[in-house]
C-alpha positions in Angstrom: 15.4 -83.4 -6.1 19.0 -83.3 -7.3 21.1 -86.1 -8.7 21.7 -87.5 -5.2 18.0 -87.5 -4.4 18.3 -84.7 -1.9 15.4 -82.2 -2.0 16.0 -78.5 -2.2 14.9 -76.2 0.6 11.8 -74.9 -1.2 10.6 -78.5 -1.8 11.0 -79.3 1.9 9.2 -76.2 3.0 6.4 -77.0 0.6 6.1 -80.5 1.9 5.8 -79.4 5.5 3.4 -76.6 4.7 1.1 -79.1 3.0 1.4 -81.5 5.9 0.5 -78.7 8.3 -2.6 -77.9 6.2 -3.8 -81.4 5.9 -3.3 -82.3 9.5 -5.4 -79.3 10.4 -8.1 -80.3 7.9 -7.8 -77.1 6.0 -8.5 -76.6 2.3 -6.2 -74.7 -0.1 -8.8 -71.8 -0.1 -8.8 -71.5 3.7 -5.0 -71.2 3.7 -5.2 -68.7 0.9 -7.7 -66.6 2.8 -5.5 -66.7 5.9 -2.5 -65.8 3.9 -4.2 -62.7 2.4 -5.0 -61.5 5.9 -1.3 -61.6 6.6 -0.4 -59.6 3.5 0.3 -62.4 1.0 -1.6 -62.0 -2.2 -2.2 -65.7 -2.5 -4.9 -67.7 -4.3 -5.7 -71.4 -4.1 -3.3 -72.1 -7.0 -0.6 -70.1 -5.4 -0.9 -72.2 -2.2 -0.7 -75.3 -4.4 2.4 -74.1 -6.2 4.0 -73.3 -2.8 3.3 -76.7 -1.4 4.6 -78.4 -4.6 7.9 -76.5 -4.3 7.3 -74.5 -7.4 7.6 -71.1 -5.6 10.9 -70.0 -4.1 10.1 -68.6 -0.6 11.9 -65.7 1.0 12.0 -64.8 4.7 9.2 -62.3 4.4 6.9 -64.9 2.9 7.8 -67.6 5.4 7.1 -65.3 8.4 3.7 -64.3 7.0 2.9 -67.9 6.1 3.7 -69.1 9.6 1.4 -66.5 11.1 -1.3 -67.3 8.5 -1.2 -71.1 9.3 -1.2 -70.3 13.0 -4.3 -68.2 12.5 -6.0 -71.0 10.6 -5.4 -73.6 13.3 -1.8 -74.8 12.8 0.1 -73.8 15.9 3.0 -76.1 15.0 3.7 -74.1 11.9 7.0 -72.4 12.7 10.2 -71.7 10.8 11.9 -74.8 12.3 8.8 -76.8 11.5 8.9 -75.8 7.9 12.5 -76.9 7.4 12.2 -80.2 9.2 13.2 -83.2 7.1 14.6 -86.7 7.5 17.3 -86.4 4.8 19.9 -83.8 3.9 18.5 -80.6 2.3 20.1 -79.1 -0.8 20.7 -75.4 -0.1 22.5 -74.6 -3.4 24.7 -76.5 -5.9 27.6 -76.5 -3.4 25.9 -76.8 -0.1 23.8 -79.5 1.6 22.7 -79.2 5.2 20.8 -81.3 7.7 17.6 -79.8 9.0 19.2 -79.4 12.5 21.9 -77.2 10.9 19.2 -75.0 9.2 17.3 -74.6 12.5 20.5 -73.6 14.3 21.2 -71.0 11.7 17.7 -69.6 11.9 18.1 -69.4 15.7 21.3 -67.4 15.3 23.5 -70.2 16.4 26.6 -71.6 14.5 25.9 -74.7 12.4 28.5 -77.4 11.9 27.6 -78.1 8.3 29.7 -80.1 5.9 33.0 -78.9 4.4 32.8 -77.1 1.1 32.0 -79.4 -1.8 35.1 -79.2 -4.0 36.7 -81.1 -6.9 39.0 -84.1 -6.3 42.5 -83.3 -5.2 44.0 -83.4 -8.7 41.6 -80.7 -9.7 42.1 -78.4 -6.7 43.3 -75.5 -8.8 40.2 -75.6 -11.0 37.9 -74.5 -8.1 36.0 -71.5 -9.2 36.9 -72.1 -12.9 40.6 -71.0 -12.5 42.3 -71.4 -15.9 45.9 -71.5 -14.9 48.9 -70.3 -17.0 51.8 -72.7 -17.4 53.7 -70.8 -14.7 50.8 -71.0 -12.3 50.5 -74.7 -12.9 54.2 -75.0 -11.8 53.4 -73.1 -8.6 50.4 -75.2 -7.9 52.5 -78.4 -8.4 55.2 -77.1 -6.1 52.8 -75.8 -3.4 49.8 -78.0 -2.7 46.8 -76.3 -1.2 44.2 -77.9 1.0 41.1 -77.9 -1.2 38.4 -76.7 1.2 40.8 -74.0 2.5 41.6 -72.8 -1.1 37.9 -72.7 -2.0 37.0 -70.7 1.1 39.9 -68.3 0.8 39.3 -67.7 -2.9 35.6 -67.1 -2.4 36.1 -64.7 0.5 38.9 -62.5 -1.0 38.5 -58.8 -0.2 40.2 -55.5 -0.8 43.4 -56.6 1.0 43.8 -59.6 -1.2 43.1 -57.6 -4.3 45.8 -55.1 -3.3 48.4 -57.8 -2.5 47.8 -59.7 -5.7 48.3 -56.5 -7.7 51.5 -55.7 -5.8 52.9 -59.1 -6.5 51.6 -59.2 -10.1 49.7 -62.5 -9.6 46.1 -63.4 -9.9 43.8 -63.5 -6.8 43.3 -67.3 -7.4 47.1 -67.8 -7.2 47.3 -65.7 -4.1 44.5 -67.8 -2.5 46.3 -71.0 -3.5 49.6 -69.9 -2.0 47.9 -68.5 1.1 46.3 -71.9 1.6 49.5 -73.8 1.0 51.7 -71.6 3.2 49.4 -70.7 6.0 46.1 -72.4 5.7 44.4 -69.0 5.9 43.7 -66.0 3.7 46.3 -63.2 3.6 44.0 -61.0 5.8 43.5 -63.8 8.4 47.2 -64.6 8.7 48.1 -60.9 8.9 45.6 -60.4 11.8 46.8 -63.6 13.5 50.4 -62.5 13.5 49.8 -58.9 14.3 47.3 -59.5 17.1 44.0 -58.0 17.9 45.4 -54.8 19.3 47.9 -54.1 16.6 48.2 -50.5 15.2 48.4 -49.6 11.6 52.2 -49.6 11.6 52.5 -53.1 13.0 49.9 -54.5 10.6 51.9 -52.9 7.8 55.1 -54.5 8.9 53.5 -57.9 9.1 51.9 -57.4 5.7 55.3 -56.6 4.2 56.9 -59.7 5.8 54.1 -61.9 4.4 54.4 -60.4 0.9 58.1 -61.2 1.1 57.3 -64.8 1.9 54.9 -65.0 -1.0 57.5 -63.4 -3.3 60.2 -65.9 -2.2 57.8 -68.7 -3.0 57.0 -67.3 -6.4 60.7 -66.5 -7.2 61.8 -70.0 -6.3 59.4 -71.5 -8.9 60.2 -68.7 -11.4 63.9 -69.5 -11.4 63.2 -73.1 -12.3 60.5 -72.1 -14.8 62.8 -69.7 -16.7 65.6 -72.3 -17.1 
């Protein structure tokens, strides 16, 4: 459990695996035997650790376990059944999902999920531990970013964003912040939106240069005030 009382995914899976076993009247040893037949080198203590949430499962383990429990008389033991829970499930330190969202993702379907967990608005620029320079703080103050957009854009930066940030002489975090403030999208996403899906290399290049000019104008506007 975390500070909010939400269990993590491995705890939920362990709880459900234990419930499957008990409902079928199976012992720890019987599950261990069935698991070994499906390629898991499990003992009674290993089954107990798994049910207690002390063993982090991977997809390979879960698939083998479902088959082992099915073999032992638990036909309801499926991947969706293992993640079923009445409360939100903590996936990692920044993500909590409902069991229905987890099931949709396992089924290859999009999940609604919550927005990214981010600091309060006054701390938007500190997402991902960004230690701003005095000049960067002035830009952040002038151009306010939408926090979830900034967090997503900063975390998904690729080669294009790396190249643009070097061309402009700014950090990738500052590029993400300005992209969020100006367009609500990453540089790559906004370029592709403007250029269109069928754009050739030349058109994408022209669009990129126009966008870099917009970024440079925003930076220069703050720099003139900063240098006074």
